[in-house]
N, C-alpha and C positions, 0 to 999 in steps of 0.2 A: 129746618127744626127736627123732622123728624128722623134724619142720618143722626144727627148730634145725641140724640133720646134713645136711638139704638145702641151709638155706641155708648154708652152713659150703664146703659143695663149690659152690655155686654159687659163692660170693663168692671161692676160694683160685680155681678156674678162671678167672675175671674176671680175679683176674693176673698169672695165667701167660701168658692169653691176652695182656694189653697188656704185659708186660714186651718191652723191648725191647734189643738189641745195640747195644753203643754202644765202640766203638775211641777208644784214648782216646791223645792223641803230646802228652804234657809235655812242661813243664822241668826243670833240676833244681832244687836248693839251694830256697831257699825256697818258689820257685813249687811246688816240688814238694809241699812241708808244706799249702798251703792250698787246690790240684787234689786232694789226696790226703782231704780232709774232702768235700768236695765225690763224691768216688767212691764212700765209707762210704755215703755219702747214696742215690745212686744204687741202690750193694744191697742198701742197707734196703727201698727202693717194688720190690725184685723185677728188678730189670735186669742183666742180665750183661755184666760190666765185662770188654774186656782192654785193657793197658798196655804200647807199643813202647818197650821202653828199649833204651840199647846194652849190649855183652856187658863196657863198662868203665863201667857205671854209678857213679854216688859217693850218693845219695840211694834208688836206687827196688829194693825188694827184688826178690828171683823170684819167692821164694812169696808170696804173701796169703791170707785166707780173700775177701776184699774183691775181688779180681782176679786172672785170669792174664794172669801176661806171655808179650810176644815177643820174642826177644831179638835186635837185632841186633846178628852181630858186623863189630867195629871194630877198629883199630890206633891208635886214637887216638881221647880226650874229652872232655869237660867234665866236669873236676872240680879240687877242693881245690887241684891244685899250680899250675893255670890261673891264678889273682888272688893268691897269694901275692908274683911277686916283686915285682906291679906297687903290693900294698896296702904294700909297704915303700919303694922310692918315696914314693907318695902320704903315707905319715907323716915321712917325711925332708924333700920341699919345703912339707909343712905346717906343717911347724913349723921353718921359715927356717934349715933347716941344708944345705940345695943351693945351687947355683951356677945361672944364667940358665941355662946351656946344660943342663944336668939337668932342667930345665923342660919346655924345648923337645923334648928326647930325651924324656922321659919323655909328651907330645905323641902323640909321631909313636908309641910303644911299644902306646901306648891305639888309635892307631889300629889299625896292625898286629897288635893282641891282637883286636882288632872280626871284622876281617877273617879271621885267624885263625878266631876261633872259628865265625862263620859259615864259614869255607869247609870244621871240620869238619862241620858239621850239613848243609853242602849234599853231601860225601861220602857223609856216613847216608843221605838220601836218593835219592842214583843208587845204594848200595848193596843198598836195597830194590826202589827198577824192575829194577833187573839181573836181581833173585832171580826167577826166572818163579814157581818151587813157592810159595815166600811169596809173591806178589803175587796166583798164583789160588788159596791157599789163606784169604787174605783176602778174593776177592771170592764165593769158594764159606761164607763165612759169612755171610752178607746183612746188614749190619751197616744198621743204621736209622740211622744220623750218626756223624759224624767230629768229635771235644771235640780241641779243643788251644790252645796256649799261642802265640798271635802274635808270639811275640816271638822265637822260632825259626820257617824258614819250610816245617821236614820235612812237619809236618801237612797244611799250607797245600797243600804237593803230589802230598803222596798221596791226600788229600780228590780231588782233582780227577782221579784214576790211579782211583781205585777208582768214582769218576761218586759222592759221594755229602752228603747235607747235609750245612756245615758250620756247627758253633757257637767261636764264642773266651771262650777264660774269660781277660779281655785289661785288661793297662791299660799294657802295649809291643808295639807290633809292632818289624819288623826295619826299620824306618827312623825311629822314635820313637814318643812315646807314642800313645796309639791312637787319641785323636780326630784328630788330625792327618791319614788317611790314610780317611778317611770322612765328616766332620761340617767345613762351612766355621768355618775361624780365624782369623778378622780378629787382625793383628798384632799391634795395636793397645791390646789390651784379653787378648787371650789370651797370658801369660808362657809364655817356651821353656824344657822344660829343660833346666838347668844356667845359666840366667841369673839365677836371683836375686831376680827380681823378682817383682812381684806383679800384681791386674789392674786395678792406677793406675799406670798411667805420666806421665811426664813426657816434653818431649821427644825427651832422649839418654837417657832409658829406652829408646822405643821402638826410638833406632837400635841402640844394645845388641840390643833384642830381636829386633830386623832382623838384626843378625850371626849370634847361636846360630843362628838358623833359615835362613840361610846354611850355617854350617857341619856345620849335621843333612844337610842336604841334597846336599851336597857326600857325605859322606861315605855316604850310602845311594846317592846316582848313582853312586860310585867302586869305594866302599870293599866293600858288600853287595849292590844289587841284580844287580848283573852277575854274580855265584857263585851267585845263584839262577836266573834266567833260562837261563844257561849249561846248568842242568839241564832245568828248561822246553825249549830248544830243539834238545835230544841225543831227549828220549823224546814230544815231544807237537809240535813245529814251532816253528817263530819266531813264527808267526801267535798263540800263544797267551803272554800277557804276563803274567809273574808280579805283577807290579803289580795286572793285573786279578785275578787269583787272591786276594790279598791283600784284596783290597776289595768282595770278588765276597761274604765269608759273610752263612749266612741269618743269623746272631744273636751280636751285641757284648755279654756278657758282662763291663760293666765294673769293675771291682774299684774303684770310686770312686763315692762319692754327691755332693749337692749339699750335706749340710755339712760336707766335708770341703771336697772341688773348688770354684773360682770357679766362680763361674757364666758357663755360655756357649751355644754353640747347637750341637745331637742331635743322632742322627738318629732315624726310630720305628723300627729293628732295630737300637736302643742301650740294652742290658735296665741298672742301677743295681743293683749288687750288691753295694757297697761293705760290708764289716763283716760278708762271708756267713759267714767261719770264728769268729766274737765267739759268744760265750753265755753265760747264766750261768755264776758260778765251782760248781765242785765242792768238797767238800770236801780238801784239801792234804792228801800223805801225812803221816804223825804228827811225824817229825820236824823238818820246817817249819811243823807246825803249834804247836807246842809253840815257836818260834823264834820265831814272830811273833808268839805270844799271851807273852812275858818281856819285849818290846819297851811294856808299858807303855802310857800316855800319848800317849808321841813316836811312836809307830807308827815303823813300818816303810819304805826304802826300796830300792828294786830297782833294776839296773844290770844289759843285755842291749847288747852292738853286736851280735845279730844273728848272720844266720848263716856268714858268711865270714871277722867279725872275731873269733877263738876268740881273740887275745895284742894286748899292745902294747909296745912300747919298753917296756926296763926300768921308764928313765927317770920314765917319764911312768904307766906302772905305781903303781911309790911314790907320787909324787906324789899321784894318786885316792885310792892307800888309804891316805895316811895324811890327807887330808881327811874321808874316811867314819871314821876314828879320832875325830877331835873333835867329831862330831856324836853329842846325846845320843840320835838314835833309831839302831834296827838294820839294820841294810845285806844283800841281796839280793843278792853279783853275780856272772853268770856270765861264766865267767875260766879257762881252760883255759890259759895262758900257764905262768910258774915262778910260787910263791909270792910276792909280796911284800914285803920283809924288811920293811915299814912299818905293814903288815895288821894292826888293831884285835881286841881281844875281842868288838865288838861288830858286826863285817865276816863273813858269812859263804860262803865264795865254794865254789861249783858249777859242774862240767861242764855241766848239766841245770837247766832250772826250767819249772816248770808255769809258763808265763810269761801266758797269759789270767788262771787261778784267783787267782794271785796277784794283779793287776788286782782281779781283784772283791771280793778280800777288804776287811773295813771297816778292817782295820791297816793297811792301802798310804797313802802321804800322797804319794810322790813317784816318779815313772821316769824314771829315765837313760837317754837311748836314742837309737842313732845316727839314726834317721829311718827305718826300712824301712816298707814300706808296713803290712803285716800288722801290726807294733807300733802305731804313729800310730792305726789304725782302731782296734786292743784299748784301749786308754787312749782315747780317745773313747766307744767303748761302755761303759767303767768311768765313765768322769768321772776322771781321774787327772792333773794337773798333769803339763809333762814340762819337762828340761832336756838339750837337743839337743847331742849331738857329731854331726855329720855329718861320712864319711868321703870318699864318692864315690858318684857318677851323681846319682843324685833323691833323695838326703836330705836335701837344703837344701832341696831344694824343698817336699818333704815336710810337716818342719817348719817352713818357712816358713809357711806354710797353719793354721799351729796357734796363732804367732806373734801372724799378722795375724786370726786372733779371738780372741787374748788366754787362749791357756791354756798356751805355752811360751816357755821365751830357750834362747836358739842361743847355743852358743861354735863359736868353731872350733878348729882343733887346737894350731894354731898361740898361743891365749889359754889354754886347758885350764889349762899349769901355771904359769902367770906371772900378780902379783900378785894372791892369792889368787881370783883371778875365778871354781873351780870353788868355792871355799867362799861367795864371795858368791851368783853364781848359784843357790846352792842356797838357802840361806838364804832371798833374792829369794823365792824358790815356795814355801819353806814357808810364809815368815810373812806374806807379800801374798793376802788370800781372794778376791782378785780371780782367782786363778789357776786355783784349785779351780771357785770360783763360772763363770767363764765355760766350763769342762770340764764342767762337770756342767749347763751351757744345752746344750752341744751335745749329750750325752748323753741326755738328753730329745728334742732335737730327731729323733738319726740313729733311736732308739726308738718312734719313735712314725709307725707306717706297719702298715697291713691285714696286713698277712704281716711274716714277717721273712724278709730276701736270701737265705738259703738255700731257705724253700721257692720264693719266684719263682724261682730260677734253675732248682729243677727244675722248677716248672710250663712259663718256658718250652724247659725241655730237651727236657721231655716231647708239649711242645705243636709243638715241631718233626717230634717220631719223630709222631705224630698225620696230618699236614699234611706230611708228604715236605719238610719245608722249608720255607722262608717268605718266600719269591720277593714277594709281597705288600707286604713291607716293606722291601725292597731296593729302592733311586731306585739312578736307571739310568746316574748320573754316570761310575760308572767304567768304564763301556763307550766313553765319552765322550772323544778325542782332546780335548788341550787347548787347543787356540782355540775348542774347539766347549764346552766346560765355561764360557770367563771369555767364550763372545759375542766374538773377537775377527774370526772372520767376519762378524757378525753387521752390527760395529762396523763394520768394512772397506767392505764393501757400503752399508750407509746413505750411508757418506763420498761412496765413491761414487755410487753414484744423487742428494746432494743437489748432486755438483759437477755430474756432468751436467745437473741440473733448472738450475744459475745459470748456467754457463758455455755452454750449449748456446744458449742464443740471442743471446748475445754474442757469438762465431763468427759463425752464422750472418746478426745482422745486418751482422759485419763483409766476410764473404764476399757477401753481397746488396751493400753499400758499394763492394767492390771494383768486383765487377761491370758496374754501372752507370759508374762512377769510368772503367772498358775500354770500356763500352760511345760514351758522350763519345764520347775519345777518337777509337775509329774514325771517329765521327761528323762530327767536326771532319777 
C-alpha cells in the first residue's frame, strides 16, 4: 500500500509538473463549438486554459469549469445580428426574387460586412495592446503557447506581442482557405472557395478558378490585410508585416483530412485533425430515443442548417415541412422559426439536437444539411448520406466534396421548392444504395488511423509546449519577398547573364571591326 501511494504521488506530481498554461483566442459561432471540445480535452490533460472573449460575446460563457475568461471591453462585437440581414438578402437572391441591382448591392454589402467584421477584430486587438495592465498580467502568467483560430487576426497579433509560440486551430485564415497562406497551391487543380469546382478542371473552369483567386486576393489586399497591418504599424512598427505573422505560426492544426479534402501539396507543420470533434454516439435523451424507435423499419431523417440559420422564409419552410409530411420516415428538424402550417405528425421540431449522437444512431437514414464543415465531417464519421442545401461561403464547396465521392446530392435554394426537387432528392438518396455505401466507405477510411484526430491535436499542442515552439518545421518562405519566393530575381539575373555572354562577343567583334576600318581610312 505504501509503495502504491508513493507511485500515485509521483504520477500526480508528474502530471502537475508537465501541465501547461494555454491562452486561447477563439472565434464565435460554430468555430467556438469545435474549439470548446479541444478546451475540454486540454483541461482533462491537466492544462490550465484561459480564454479571451469580448464583453458582448455571443457564444463564449464567462464562467466555466474548463477555462477562465479574460474579457475585453468592446462597444461592438460579432454576433447573430451581424449575419441576419445578409442571410435575408441571400435567400431573396438565390430564390430569384431580386433584381440584378440587388445582387450587385449584396456583393457590395458582403465586402462591406467583411471589412466591418475585421474592423471590429482590429479594434479588439488595439484595445488589448493599449491596456498596459492587461498586457502586463498576460505576460506575468507566463503562458506556454497561444492557440487561436486565424480566421480572425487578433490572436495572431497578441501572440507576437506576448512572444508566445503560436498554434492554429484552422480551416480559414483572414485571407481565405488556410492552405493558400502556407503551402504551394497550383490553381490548375486546387479549386478556390466559392468557385464550385473540383480538382478536375477544364480550360474554362481554370479561367473561372483564376477569377475567384483574383477576387479573394482583392478582398485581402484592399479590405482585410490593411486593417491588421495598421495595428502592427502602430504597436510594432512597419517592419513587422502582418502577413509574416500569419504565415509564421509554429503549428497548423487543420480541420480537414484527405478523406474529405482534395489531394494537394502541404507542409510539415500542418497536422490534419479533420473530424476531431466526432466521437462514438452516446445514448439519446429519452424523448428522442422514443421518437426514433417509433420509426420502425423506415428509420429517421434529421435536418439542421447550422448555427446561423435558425429560420427560413415562411413559404420555403412550409414547402419543406409538406415534403417531410409525405415521407414514411420520421423527421427531427432543428428549427427556431415559426411553426410551419404544413408540419406533419411524423416531424419533430426542436430548438437543439445532439447532432453527433443522432448521426451515430442506427435508425438514422439521411442527413439534410447546409454543408458546414462540422456537420459534413460528422456525416463522414458516421457514414450517413447527405442531401445538401448550401446557403453561403464554403458550404457548397464542402458538399461538393461529398458529391464528388458519391455520398451526397446538392440542391440550391432556388430549386428546393420547385418541381418536387426536394422530395425527389430525398427519395433518390434513400433508395439508391450507393449513397450510403460510399459514405460508409469514407467513414472506414476516416476511422482507419493509428490515433484519433483529437489525440493527434493534443500530442502536437503538447509537443510545442515541450519544445517552446516548432521552428524546425517552418519553412523560410514567409520571410521571403515575393520576387525571391518565385525566383524572379534569379530568372532575371540568369537572362541578363545569358544576354551578356551571347551579345558581348558580338559587340566586341563589331567594335574591333569599326576600329580596323578607322585605321585603314587613316592610312589612306
